[in-house]
FIPASE-359359 format. One record per atom (N, C-alpha, C, CB): y, z, x; residue in three letters. Coordinates in steps of 0.05 Angstrom, whole numbers, plus 5000, padded with zeros to 4 digits. Atoms other than C-alpha are relative to their C-alpha. Glycine has a CB too. Example, Ala and Ser with C-alpha at 12.3 -4.5 7.8 and 13.67 -1.06 7.14 Angstrom:
REM residues 2
497650005018ala 491051565246ala 502450005018ala 500150254980ala 497649994984ser 497951435273ser 502250144985ser 500949715009ser 
END
This chain:
REM residues 444
499450215024unk 671630295609unk 502450104998unk 498250004970unk 497449984993unk 678430225598unk 501250194972unk 501449675004unk 498549795028unk 683530725555unk 501249824986unk 502450265006unk 497250055011unk 687330295511unk 501550034992unk 500549924993unk 497349795004unk 691030815479unk 502650055017unk 499150265000unk 498349954980unk 693130935542unk 502149755012unk 498250115022unk 498550284999unk 695630205554unk 502849974974unk 497149754993unk 498650035027unk 698130175481unk 502450215005unk 497850094972unk 497349834997unk 703430755499unk 501549975025unk 499350314999unk 498150144968unk 705530445568unk 502149814992unk 497949785024unk 497550245015unk 709429895521unk 502050154990unk 499049784972unk 497949815023unk 715530025484unk 499450004979unk 502849934996unk 501249925035unk 712629835414unk 498450214999unk 497849774985unk 500949805010unk 707830275424unk 500550335012unk 497649914999unk 498549714999unk 711830875450unk 501050004975unk 502550065023unk 498349995023unk 715830735396unk 497650054970unk 501949664999unk 501449985029unk 709930685340unk 499450275002unk 497349814993unk 501849764997unk 706031335364unk 502150275010unk 497449935023unk 498349854998unk 712231705373unk 500650094964unk 502249855018unk 499249965032unk 714231615301unk 498250084987unk 500849784984unk 501549835016unk 707631815277unk 499150295015unk 497349824991unk 500249734979unk 707432395328unk 496450055014unk 501050354976unk 501849974983unk 701632225368unk 499850055024unk 499149875000unk 499249894971unk 699432435435unk 501149755016unk 497350165017unk 498750274982unk 704332035493unk 498350095030unk 504650005005unk 501650004966unk 699032015557unk 501549865021unk 497049835001unk 498150164970unk 702831845626unk 498249875017unk 501650235023unk 502450124978unk 699131445678unk 500150185020unk 500549695014unk 499549714976unk 697332005731unk 499749805022unk 497250335002unk 499450134972unk 699231835801unk 497650075015unk 502850105015unk 502649954982unk 692831855838unk 500749935023unk 497549864993unk 500150104975unk 691531865913unk 499949655008unk 497650125008unk 501050254994unk 692031195944unk 501449955036unk 501149764973unk 497950084972unk 693630966022unk 503249965000unk 499049715010unk 496850074996unk 700730656004unk 501050314980unk 501449584982unk 497749795014unk 702031315956unk 498350285006unk 500749934958unk 501849804994unk 698131875994unk 501550334988unk 499549975036unk 498049705014unk 704232435969unk 501849954981unk 502250135021unk 497150035024unk 709132595909unk 501949915016unk 501450294984unk 496850114981unk 715932255922unk 501450184982unk 501649595000unk 497849855006unk 720432735922unk 500250245009unk 500350014977unk 500349674986unk 722233445953unk 498450194985unk 502950165002unk 502749765010unk 718134135936unk 502850185002unk 496150105027unk 498249805003unk 723434655908unk 498150215003unk 501650004976unk 501049754994unk 721935355938unk 501850194985unk 499950055031unk 498549835016unk 723235865883unk 498350305005unk 500049874966unk 500949774993unk 722436645889unk 500650134980unk 500750115022unk 499549785019unk 721437175836unk 500350305001unk 498349984988unk 499849764990unk 724537795858unk 498649975028unk 498750214981unk 501950004975unk 720537995923unk 497749935013unk 499750135005unk 502650104996unk 714737645958unk 498350235013unk 500149735018unk 501849724995unk 708938105969unk 497849855022unk 498350164965unk 502150114978unk 705837526018unk 501350015023unk 498949694996unk 498050184975unk 708237296088unk 499049705012unk 500350195030unk 500350365006unk 708936566104unk 500849824981unk 497749934998unk 499750245021unk 710036206047unk 501949825009unk 501050084971unk 497650214996unk 716335856068unk 498849845025unk 503250145007unk 501450134979unk 712435696135unk 497449774992unk 498850245017unk 502150155009unk 705935416096unk 501249834985unk 498050124987unk 499950145001unk 709735036059unk 502149715011unk 499450084987unk 500350104983unk 713234686103unk 498449815014unk 500250125005unk 501650264988unk 706534306126unk 498849924973unk 497550075027unk 500350065017unk 705834146057unk 500049714989unk 501250144992unk 498850354996unk 708533416070unk 502149904984unk 497849774991unk 497450065017unk 714233486020unk 501950115016unk 500350134971unk 497649844999unk 721033596038unk 500550274990unk 501749874989unk 500149695012unk 721734356019unk 503350024999unk 498150295024unk 496349925013unk 729534515986unk 499750234987unk 501649764974unk 499549855020unk 732635055957unk 501250004972unk 500950115009unk 498250035035unk 736434745895unk 499449625004unk 505450164999unk 499450315011unk 735333995873unk 500649874972unk 497949875005unk 500249995030unk 736233595813unk 497549904993unk 502149844987unk 502450005012unk 729533315811unk 498349975021unk 499749814980unk 501749954984unk 723933645844unk 497949784995unk 499250284998unk 501650075009unk 717833295850unk 497550134993unk 499949865010unk 500949804995unk 714533945866unk 500950244991unk 499750005019unk 499749704996unk 715434735848unk 498950175004unk 500450104989unk 501949685006unk 712735345873unk 501950165003unk 497450125021unk 499249825010unk 714335985848unk 498950195011unk 500049994977unk 500849804986unk 713136545893unk 500250344983unk 501949955026unk 499449755028unk 712037105832unk 497350215016unk 498949844951unk 502049784990unk 707137545888unk 500850314996unk 499649965032unk 499649675007unk 711138175879unk 501250054982unk 501250175018unk 499649805023unk 712338235810unk 497850164994unk 500949874974unk 502649845006unk 709638845791unk 499850074969unk 500050295017unk 498449815023unk 712739085727unk 499849764977unk 503850115010unk 499650245023unk 713538705649unk 502949975011unk 499650104961unk 496650094996unk 721238695668unk 500249855020unk 502250235006unk 499550124977unk 719838355732unk 499149675002unk 498550185021unk 501150305011unk 716337785684unk 503049894992unk 497350014967unk 498850185000unk 723137635672unk 502049855017unk 500450044986unk 499350224981unk 724637385743unk 499249744994unk 499150055025unk 502250295009unk 718836865728unk 501949784987unk 497250074972unk 497650145020unk 723636605665unk 502449885015unk 501250214979unk 497050054994unk 730036655703unk 499849755016unk 501850245017unk 499550214975unk 727936225762unk 499049704985unk 497950095034unk 502350275007unk 723035675721unk 502549924975unk 495550104984unk 499550155022unk 727235625662unk 502549814997unk 500050174980unk 497450144982unk 734335285699unk 498849745006unk 501150185032unk 500850214990unk 729434765727unk 497949924986unk 499650025025unk 502150065000unk 723234635698unk 500249654981unk 498250274989unk 499550355015unk 726433955652unk 500449905023unk 502849914977unk 499250214979unk 728233685718unk 497149895020unk 502450175022unk 502350104981unk 721033585746unk 499249774993unk 497650165000unk 500650254999unk 719532895764unk 497349984982unk 499749905029unk 503850075014unk 713932595717unk 497949985021unk 499449654984unk 502849914986unk 707332715747unk 500450205024unk 498349715013unk 499749774989unk 709833295782unk 498450184996unk 502050084997unk 502149875000unk 706533945803unk 501550354997unk 498049915029unk 499349774996unk 708734615793unk 497250245007unk 501650034975unk 501449824993unk 705135165827unk 500850344995unk 499849935024unk 499249734995unk 705735955816unk 498050175013unk 500750124977unk 501649844984unk 703636435873unk 500950264988unk 500249975031unk 500749775007unk 700737075846unk 498750135021unk 498749994978unk 502449804986unk 695937675871unk 498450084981unk 501050275014unk 501449795007unk 690238045847unk 499950174983unk 499950095011unk 499249795011unk 691338425791unk 498450165010unk 500250004974unk 501249734981unk 690139195818unk 498950094976unk 502350255019unk 501949805006unk 684039595799unk 502350324988unk 497850055033unk 499149764995unk 689040155806unk 502950054990unk 499750045027unk 498050025004unk 695439995789unk 500349794968unk 500949925027unk 499650175027unk 696439795710unk 501549804990unk 500550104984unk 497250125011unk 702939625708unk 500749685011unk 502550225012unk 500450314996unk 702139135764unk 498149834984unk 499249965028unk 502650135009unk 695238885736unk 501049814976unk 497550234989unk 498650105027unk 699338755667unk 502049745015unk 502350304980unk 498750184992unk 704538365704unk 499449735010unk 500950085013unk 501050245000unk 700737935738unk 497949894988unk 499649965019unk 500950175016unk 695137765695unk 502249924970unk 497250144993unk 498850225013unk 701337525650unk 500649795009unk 501850054991unk 499050304984unk 702836965700unk 496849824992unk 500750065046unk 502250355016unk 695736635676unk 500249964972unk 496050015002unk 499950175033unk 697436635597unk 503149815010unk 500850294961unk 496050144998unk 705536415629unk 498649755007unk 503350155032unk 500650214989unk 701535825668unk 498449734981unk 498650125022unk 501150195015unk 696835615619unk 501249924972unk 497450074997unk 498950085025unk 701635565560unk 502049735016unk 502050304982unk 498350294990unk 706635175611unk 499149725012unk 501750075020unk 501850244997unk 700934725632unk 500449794971unk 496550125003unk 500050185031unk 701134465555unk 503249894988unk 498650244973unk 497650165006unk 708434345557unk 501749835006unk 501050084999unk 498750144977unk 710833975612unk 500049694991unk 498450055029unk 499450365009unk 708633265590unk 499249945028unk 503949864989unk 499650224977unk 709432695632unk 498349975026unk 502750045010unk 501950004983unk 703232775671unk 499750185023unk 499949805008unk 499949804982unk 705033395705unk 498550214999unk 501950085001unk 501649745009unk 700934015720unk 501450205011unk 496850035009unk 499849725006unk 700834715720unk 498250185012unk 499950054975unk 503049854991unk 696435215768unk 501150305014unk 497749765028unk 499749694990unk 696335975786unk 498449995028unk 498550244976unk 501249784965unk 694136185865unk 501150274998unk 501549875037unk 499849744996unk 692636825874unk 498950065023unk 499050154983unk 500449974973unk 693337045945unk 499250345010unk 502749875013unk 501449654991unk 689837765968unk 502750165001unk 498050045038unk 498249814997unk 694638335959unk 500150045035unk 499150284981unk 498649874979unk 698638476029unk 498349755019unk 499550385005unk 501250374977unk 695137746057unk 502849865007unk 497549654975unk 497550124990unk 698837216087unk 499649744978unk 500149925039unk 501350305012unk 699336496051unk 498449825019unk 502549804990unk 502150294995unk 695936116100unk 497850024988unk 499149935031unk 503250015014unk 689336316064unk 500149774976unk 499050354983unk 499250165020unk 692935876008unk 500449675007unk 502450114992unk 498550364983unk 694135226059unk 498749824991unk 499749925035unk 502050265013unk 689034766038unk 500649994972unk 496550055002unk 499550055033unk 689634955960unk 503049864993unk 499950324982unk 497850065004unk 696834895965unk 501249645007unk 501250235015unk 499850324987unk 696134206004unk 498349794972unk 497449995039unk 501250135023unk 691333995945unk 501450024982unk 497850074993unk 498849995032unk 694934205887unk 503049765003unk 501450434988unk 497650084999unk 701433945913unk 499949655006unk 501550185022unk 500150284993unk 698933255921unk 498749794980unk 498749995026unk 500850175023unk 696732645877unk 495950074994unk 501049615014unk 502650014999unk 689332855894unk 499350184974unk 498850105030unk 500949835018unk 689433375844unk 501649914969unk 500650315013unk 499050135025unk 692532895785unk 498750154978unk 499349694998unk 501049945021unk 686933165732unk 499550254999unk 498349874994unk 500449645003unk 687233975742unk 502350034993unk 499150225026unk 498049845006unk 691534335708unk 499750224985unk 501649894991unk 500049785010unk 692534995679unk 497650245008unk 500149934973unk 502149964990unk 687735225726unk 500650335023unk 499349695013unk 498949774981unk 687635945765unk 497949985025unk 500050344985unk 501549994979unk 684535995833unk 501550165020unk 499249745009unk 499649774996unk 683236605858unk 499050075035unk 498650144976unk 501250024972unk 682436635940unk 499650255009unk 501649855020unk 501149844993unk 678737095982unk 501950065021unk 497449965003unk 499749914968unk 681037456050unk 498949875017unk 499050245008unk 501150214978unk 679136846099unk 499350175026unk 502449755009unk 501749914983unk 674837036154unk 498749915013unk 498950104994unk 502050194987unk 672036766216unk 498449874999unk 499250035011unk 502950075015unk 665436766188unk 500349774991unk 498950184978unk 500150255025unk 666736206131unk 502249785019unk 501650134960unk 498650174987unk 671135836182unk 497749725013unk 501650215024unk 502250254985unk 668335116211unk 500650075028unk 500749594993unk 499449994971unk 668035156289unk 501149735008unk 497550075017unk 498650294990unk 671534626326unk 502750014994unk 498849724984unk 498050024993unk 678034396333unk 502049954970unk 499849805021unk 498850025020unk 683734436280unk 499049714974unk 502850005013unk 501550205009unk 681233936221unk 503449874993unk 497350094973unk 497850264997unk 686333246221unk 500449964968unk 498649675019unk 499050125027unk 690233216153unk 499349744987unk 502449995002unk 500650325003unk 688632526148unk 496749894993unk 500849865031unk 502949944990unk 680932636162unk 498950175003unk 499349955017unk 500849714997unk 679233306151unk 497150085006unk 500650154976unk 503849925004unk 671633206143unk 498949875030unk 497949764965unk 500750194984unk 671232776211unk 498250255019unk 502749815013unk 501749844989unk 664933086248unk 497950184988unk 501450135010unk 502049765009unk 661333376195unk 499049854986unk 500850284985unk 502250115009unk 655333206157unk 500550064969unk 497450115014unk 501049965028unk 654533176083unk 498849884989unk 501350024984unk 502250135011unk 648933076036unk 501250014972unk 497050135006unk 499149955027unk 650632935960unk 498049804986unk 503549934995unk 502450115016unk 645632795906unk 500549924977unk 498050164995unk 499150285028unk 645532355846unk 502149855006unk 501050104968unk 497650194986unk 649531935892unk 500249754997unk 500149995027unk 499650285004unk 647631285870unk 501849894981unk 498049904994unk 498349995024unk 652231235810unk 502450144992unk 498750054985unk 498349825018unk 658331555766unk 501350155027unk 498150224973unk 498849804981unk 661232125797unk 498750145027unk 500850204984unk 501149884976unk 656032245856unk 501749745019unk 496050035000unk 499450184973unk 657131575889unk 504150004996unk 498049594996unk 497549914995unk 664831805878unk 501550135015unk 500450064989unk 500349794968unk 664232385919unk 498849885026unk 497850274996unk 500750164971unk 660431995964unk 501649935018unk 499149784998unk 498650104992unk 665431555975unk 502950155010unk 499849844986unk 497849864991unk 671232005982unk 499550285018unk 501550064974unk 501349774972unk 667432596036unk 500849735011unk 495950175005unk 499850184976unk 666231896078unk 503549875005unk 497649734993unk 497050114998unk 673631656062unk 501750195021unk 501450024969unk 499549834990unk 675232366086unk 498950055035unk 499350164982unk 501850044972unk 670732186154unk 497350165004unk 501850115026unk 502749765005unk 664632606133unk 497149765007unk 499950174953unk 502850134997unk 657632276156unk 499450104972unk 497850105028unk 500749975028unk 655232166091unk 496349954996unk 502049754982unk 502250095002unk 647532216071unk 500450024966unk 497650165018unk 500450035036unk 646631975992unk 497550024992unk 500849724988unk 502549965014unk 640832255949unk 499749924985unk 499350164993unk 500250065036unk 638531995891unk 496149905004unk 503049624984unk 503050045010unk 631531915853unk 499349735008unk 499550024967unk 500650324989unk 627131345883unk 500049864983unk 497749925014unk 499650225019unk 627630975820unk 502649914995unk 499050074976unk 497750045003unk 635130965836unk 499849905024unk 501750194993unk 499450154966unk 633730635906unk 501549775004unk 497349905015unk 499150244996unk 636229975896unk 502650045001unk 499349834982unk 497149965000unk 643330155875unk 501050285017unk 501050014967unk 500449864985unk 642230815910unk 501449935042unk 496949994992unk 499450154970unk 642630385980unk 502249794996unk 497249825011unk 498150105008unk 647429945948unk 503050175012unk 499449994972unk 498149794994unk 652530555947unk 500150105025unk 499850214984unk 500650014971unk 649830716018unk 501449845021unk 497749925001unk 499550204980unk 651630086054unk 502650044996unk 498849714998unk 496750034995unk 658330076022unk 500850225012unk 501949984974unk 499549734983unk 659830706055unk 499850065029unk 498450174992unk 500949924976unk 656330646115unk 498950255005unk 501749965016unk 501249814996unk 652531216097unk 497149975000unk 500950164986unk 502850015001unk 644931386093unk 498450044975unk 499250175015unk 500849885030unk 640931356030unk 497650115006unk 499749794974unk 502549914996unk 635431796023unk 498650054970unk 500250275018unk 501149915021unk 631531685965unk 497850254995unk 499249814994unk 500849734990unk 628532355943unk 499650114963unk 503250205026unk 499649865034unk 626932725868unk 500350295008unk 497049974975unk 499649774995unk 630033385881unk 498650214989unk 502050024996unk 501149805016unk 626533725838unk 497150025017unk 500049924966unk 501849974982unk 620633625893unk 499350155011unk 500049915013unk 500949684983unk 616534215918unk 502049985032unk 495550005010unk 498949994968unk 618433975989unk 502749885006unk 498049825020unk 497150005002unk 625833795970unk 501250065032unk 501050264977unk 498849924986unk 628434206021unk 499349975029unk 500250194991unk 502150114975unk 623634036078unk 501749785006unk 496549904991unk 497950264998unk 626233336072unk 502950005012unk 500649904973unk 497849984992unk 632533456076unk 500250165016unk 501450024986unk 499949904975unk 632333886131unk 498649775022unk 498550295000unk 501250184989unk 628833336165unk 501849775008unk 498149944984unk 497350125007unk 634932866147unk 501550065016unk 501250064978unk 497549844988unk 639233266177unk 499250235028unk 501250204971unk 501049874986unk 636333496245unk 502550195021unk 498249805011unk 497749784988unk 642933826275unk 501950084978unk 501849875025unk 499449805017unk 644434166211unk 502249794973unk 501850275022unk 498150035023unk 648734136147unk 502650074993unk 499250084984unk 497849854992unk 655234196146unk 500950084964unk 502649795023unk 498949925023unk 657334106067unk 497249874979unk 503549854996unk 502850095026unk 651834046007unk 501949914974unk 497550344987unk 498650125026unk 654033715941unk 498149954983unk 501749755004unk 501650045023unk 649833925884unk 500449894976unk 499350174994unk 499150195021unk 651333265840unk 497550024976unk 500449655013unk 502449995014unk 644533205810unk 499850014973unk 498950185007unk 500649825022unk 643633265738unk 499549794981unk 502250214992unk 499850155018unk 641332985673unk 500650074973unk 498349895002unk 500349875024unk 641433055594unk 497749884978unk 502650004989unk 502049965024unk 636633105538unk 501750074982unk 497750215002unk 499049895023unk 640333185480unk 499249994971unk 502049935001unk 501249915031unk 638733455411unk 500150304998unk 496749914995unk 500249705013unk 639334085370unk 498350175004unk 499950024977unk 502749764991unk 634934715389unk 498649974976unk 500850385007unk 502450085014unk 631534595323unk 498949805005unk 500249994978unk 502750325000unk 628633915339unk 499350035037unk 502249514989unk 500750074970unk 628334005419unk 497750125004unk 502150095023unk 503349934992unk 620734005441unk 500850145031unk 497449655002unk 499249814980unk 619734465504unk 500449865027unk 498050225003unk 499650124975unk 619833905551unk 502049874999unk 498149845008unk 497150074994unk 626533655542unk 502050164999unk 500849834987unk 499249674986unk 628934375550unk 499450005025unk 498450284987unk 500649864974unk 625234445616unk 501149775018unk 496650095005unk 498450184989unk 626933815644unk 503450005001unk 499349804987unk 496849894997unk 634133985639unk 500850255018unk 500950094972unk 500249694982unk 633434695672unk 498949895019unk 498250274989unk 501350074975unk 629034405728unk 502549845017unk 497249814994unk 497950204984unk 634233845750unk 501850155005unk 501249754987unk 497049964994unk 640434115736unk 500950315017unk 501549984969unk 499349764987unk 639334885754unk 497950115022unk 500550194978unk 501849844987unk 632635145776unk 499549795025unk 497350104981unk 499450044978unk 632934555831unk 502650095025unk 499949794995unk 498149894984unk 639434765858unk 499650245014unk 502050024988unk 500649725000unk 637535425860unk 497650025023unk 499150114968unk 502050024976unk 631035225901unk 500949945026unk 498149794996unk 499550154980unk 633734805946unk 502550195020unk 500849694988unk 497149834989unk 640735245964unk 498650225010unk 502650114976unk 501049734994unk 636535855978unk 498049955025unk 498550144972unk 502050064976unk 630835496026unk 502449895023unk 497149734991unk 497650044981unk 637235156062unk 501250145014unk 501649934993unk 498549784979unk 640735736075unk 498750165015unk 501750184989unk 501449814982unk 634636146093unk 498749795030unk 497150174979unk 499950144974unk 632635656147unk 502149835018unk 498549854997unk 497949964984unk 639735616174unk 500049684999unk 499850195030unk 499450275003unk 640234816159unk 502649954984unk 497749874986unk 497750045002unk 647034896128unk 501750215023unk 500650024971unk 498749984972unk 651635026191unk 501050234994unk 502049795011unk 497649815008unk 656335696192unk 502549845003unk 500150285019unk 497850195017unk 662235486160unk 499549814991unk 502049915011unk 500450175024unk 659335066110unk 500749964987unk 499049994989unk 499049995027unk 659934856046unk 498049934984unk 502349844995unk 502450135030unk 656434825980unk 500949964978unk 497750184989unk 498850115017unk 658934475930unk 498649964967unk 500649775014unk 502050005027unk 655334535861unk 501949854971unk 499150404991unk 498850155024unk 656934085790unk 499750194983unk 498849734991unk 499849775031unk 658534595723unk 500549774987unk 502850284993unk 499950165026unk 660534295658unk 502150204988unk 497049944983unk 499249855026unk 666034505608unk 497650064975unk 502549814987unk 502249925017unk 659234485565unk 499050225010unk 498149814997unk 501549764985unk 657735115603unk 501150194998unk 499650005028unk 498349785014unk 664235475589unk 499950004972unk 502749985007unk 499150035035unk 665435235515unk 497849954978unk 501849724995unk 502650035016unk 658634975492unk 500049734988unk 499850214978unk 499650245015unk 656834375459unk 497649944980unk 500449785019unk 502350095020unk 653534135400unk 496649835011unk 501849784980unk 502250144989unk 646433855414unk 499550105032unk 500649684997unk 500650054968unk 646634115487unk 499450285003unk 502649875023unk 500349744985unk 644134825492unk 498250015027unk 498850194979unk 501150004971unk 640334675549unk 501349895020unk 497849895001unk 497350064977unk 645234275586unk 502250225005unk 501949744991unk 497449855001unk 650434755569unk 498150345017unk 501650024957unk 501249764990unk 645535355589unk 499349945029unk 497750094984unk 500850034972unk 643535035659unk 503149925016unk 497549735003unk 498049964987unk 650934925676unk 501750214999unk 501049844998unk 499849794998unk 653135545660unk 498650155016unk 500050054982unk 501449994979unk 647635715702unk 501250055028unk 498749795000unk 499650074978unk 650635395757unk 502750205009unk 500149695001unk 496849765000unk 657435875741unk 498850275013unk 501550104960unk 501649764992unk 653136465750unk 499050015030unk 497650014982unk 501050044974unk 649936215816unk 503350035019unk 498149675003unk 497650104983unk 656636085847unk 501850285000unk 501949704984unk 497649684998unk 660536805824unk 498150195010unk 501350164964unk 502149804986unk 653737155855unk 499349985024unk 497850004991unk 500750034967unk 652136765918unk 503049985015unk 498049675008unk 496950104981unk 659736545943unk 499750315014unk 504049914975unk 499249764981unk 661037305973unk 497350125014unk 501450254981unk 503149904977unk 653137416001unk 499749725010unk 496250154981unk 500250154985unk 653036686024unk 502450035025unk 499949774985unk 497850014979unk 659636806065unk 499950215018unk 502850004988unk 500649794986unk 657437486089unk 497349965023unk 499450204977unk 502550054987unk 650637276111unk 499449725015unk 498050044980unk 500650134987unk 651536626131unk 502249835013unk 498449924988unk 497150144988unk 658736346141unk 499749824982unk 500549885034unk 499550285022unk 658535916078unk 501050014980unk 498149854990unk 498149975034unk 663235826015unk 497749884982unk 503549754995unk 501150105014unk 660235685956unk 501349994971unk 497850105004unk 497450065015unk 664635385899unk 498649734980unk 503249905026unk 500950175022unk 663534945832unk 501849804997unk 499550134977unk 497550215010unk 667634395801unk 497849934975unk 501249685026unk 500149965041unk 667234385723unk 501149684986unk 503550354984unk 499350265013unk 668833695696unk 499649984969unk 498449805012unk 500150065035unk 671333535626unk 499249714990unk 503250044985unk 500550305013unk 671432845593unk 501349855023unk 501649924967unk 499550134977unk 670732415652unk 498549604993unk 498150225029unk 500550295011unk 670831575642unk 497149935013unk 502749765010unk 502850144990unk 663031375660unk 498449864981unk 498050195010unk 501050175017unk 658330955636unk 499150214969unk 497549845018unk 500149825025unk 655731575598unk 501450034970unk 500650195010unk 497749955023unk 662131695564unk 500749754984unk 502850095013unk 498350255016unk 663231005549unk 498349904973unk 500549695022unk 501450045024unk 657131025499unk 499750204978unk 497749925007unk 499249855019unk 659231535464unk 501449944976unk 501150145008unk 498650105026unk 661531415387unk 503749945011unk 499650304973unk 497850004987unk 669131215387unk 502150165003unk 500649864997unk 498049715007unk 672431765349unk 499350205018unk 499750154968unk 500249714980unk 668932295390unk 500349945023unk 497350165003unk 499550144969unk 670431885451unk 502450045001unk 499449695007unk 496849884996unk 677931885432unk 500850254999unk 501649914982unk 498849715001unk 677832605413unk 499250205028unk 498650154971unk 499249964973unk 676032705483unk 500850045018unk 499949995006unk 497350134986unk 680532345515unk 502150144997unk 500949754989unk 496349905014unk 686432635473unk 499950295006unk 500849974958unk 500449755008unk 683733405466unk 500850135032unk 496750054986unk 499349904976unk 687233565541unk 503749994997unk 498349805026unk 497649904998unk 694333755561unk 500649775010unk 500550245013unk 498750324996unk 694633035595unk 499449744981unk 498949895028unk 501250225028unk 691532645529unk 498849845012unk 502149824981unk 501950154991unk 686832345571unk 498049965014unk 500449915002unk 502949994997unk 679932225595unk 500750015043unk 497749644979unk 500350004980unk 679332345673unk 497649795018unk 499850255000unk 501450184988unk 676131905728unk 498050135020unk 501849825011unk 502249954984unk 669632025776unk 502050115025unk 497849715006unk 498649954985unk 675032065831unk 501250255000unk 501149845001unk 498149725006unk 678832715801unk 497950145010unk 501050104966unk 502649824993unk 672033065807unk 500049965031unk 496849894984unk 502049984977unk 670432765877unk 502650155017unk 498349675014unk 497849864993unk 677733005899unk 500350274998unk 501649924989unk 500549715004unk 676433665877unk 497450165026unk 498950014964unk 501950054980unk 669733655919unk 501150065031unk 499049704997unk 499050044968unk 672633455982unk 501950185000unk 501349705011unk 497749755000unk 678634035973unk 497650185008unk 502050104967unk 502449745000unk 672034605969unk 499549915026unk 496950024976unk 501150124980unk 669034136028unk 501950055024unk 499449714992unk 499149984984unk 674834216078unk 499750245020unk 501649944993unk 499749734986unk 674434646140unk 501850224994unk 500549965022unk 498549775008unk 680434996119unk 499750114987unk 501650014996unk 500349925032unk 678735136055unk 497550325001unk 498049634979unk 501849794986unk 675635846087unk 500650244977unk 501150085037unk 499049725016unk 679236336032unk 498949844974unk 504150135002unk 500950075033unk 676335875969unk 496550044999unk 501149594989unk 503249895001unk 669836225952unk 499350044978unk 499350255013unk 500449865025unk 666436345892unk 501549914976unk 500650265004unk 499150095009unk 670635885858unk 499649834971unk 500449945015unk 499950225015unk 670435445800unk 502249894981unk 498250034989unk 497650215004unk 674734945783unk 500349764972unk 499749825028unk 500750185029unk 674734585715unk 502449705011unk 501550244959unk 498450254998unk 677333835725unk 499749864974unk 499149825025unk 500250145034unk 678933585652unk 502650034986unk 497750174978unk 498050105009unk 686133565645unk 501450254985unk 499449754985unk 500149725013unk 685734295619unk 500049884973unk 502750235007unk 500949975030unk 681834125560unk 500650254985unk 497249974998unk 500249865016unk 682534475500unk 497650224990unk 500749864987unk 503549845011unk 674734645491unk 499650265023unk 496449715006unk 500849814975unk 673635295531unk 501350115006unk 499249955021unk 498349894992unk 680435455535unk 500950264996unk 501149884996unk 
END
C-alpha cells in the first residue's frame, strides 16, 4: 500500500507544512537495485584510541566503497572503538564522531566496532556497554534515512569475522535496519560452507534453500532475494495456497512444494524434496489469530503456537538429526518485535515469536558445535504487506511513524537480512536476532 505521507513530505509544500507543524520527516530509503548496488561516496575510517582487533583496514578495503581518512561528505563512517576500555576512553568516541556526523550523506551508514563486554573487567565492560546506548541514541538523531549499528567482534579476534556483516550494513541492503547490536562469534571451520569462496554478486550460487510460507508477502520476497543471489529455491506453502505458490515459484524458476508445515511427516517430505541436502532453511510460515486473552478460545491459542513455534521446533530437530541440513548450513527463523515488546490482542502470537528468540539463542551454539550449522532470526517491525494494509488508518500511521526512519519497511528489507544470514561467509553470525524495524520505539 502506498505511503501517501512519505510522498507528501517529498514535495516542497509538504516539507514546508510538516516542518511547521513539527511532524516526522521521513526520507525515501535507498534500497539495493541492479543500478544502485552500492552507497554513493567514500567510507570514512576512524579509530577511537588503539584498535583491539586486527585487519580492520583490510576488510573495509573489500567493502565496495573507497576508504579514506578524511572527507567532506562520506557515504559511510566506520569507527573502530574496540580498544575503548575505560570511561575516559569514551571521550575518544566523541572526539572522532562529533566533527563529522553532520557531514554524513543522506541515506548514509555509521557502524561502530566494539568488543564483547568482559565478565572479568568491569571497567572494560562498562565502556563497551556504553557504546550500545550511544549507538541506539545516535540512530535516533541522524535522520535523512541514515542508520547506525554496533558490531561486536570477539576480544582478540580478527576483523575478518565481521566481513559479511560489514558488507551488509554498509550497503543499500540494510536500509531498514538501524540501532542494532550484532555480536559475532569466533568463526570456525565447522560452520564454514564448503566449496570455493562466495561470489559477492551471487553468494548463494550452488546452495539449495527452502522457504516456508513462500506464496506471498515476506516469504515470497525472501524466496526472490535468495534466487537473485544464486540459490536453488524450494518454495513451500500450504496446499490451499497452491495456485499462488506455483505462480511465485514459476516467476523465480523455483520449485513449488505444497505442504502443511504442521503435518507429522513434514520433515520427511522436505528431506525427500532435497535428496542432496539442504543448505539454507528459512522458517517464515506464520499465522495470527488475534484476540484478547480473556476472549481467546483454546483453539485460536493452539493453532498459532502450532504453526509459528511448534512446527519450527519439530522440523528443525528432525532435519538436523537426519543430517538433511548440510554442514556449513544456515537456519533462519522469523520472530517479530511483537515477541520483544508484546502487543494487545496478540498474547498467542507474541508468545510464539518470543519462543523463536529462545530457540535461536539456545540452539545456535549447539547446532554450530554438533552440526556445523548457524541459527539466527529476523524480527520484522511494521512491514508494508496486505496484512498491515488492513489495519485501521490511525493505527497504521502510528506503526509507520514510530521508528527512527519514520516509515514502514518493505518485505524486501526482511529478505535482504535473511539473505545475509544465509551467506556462506556469515560463519561468525550465530544466535543473533536482528530487528528489521527501522529502530522501532516498541521494545526499544
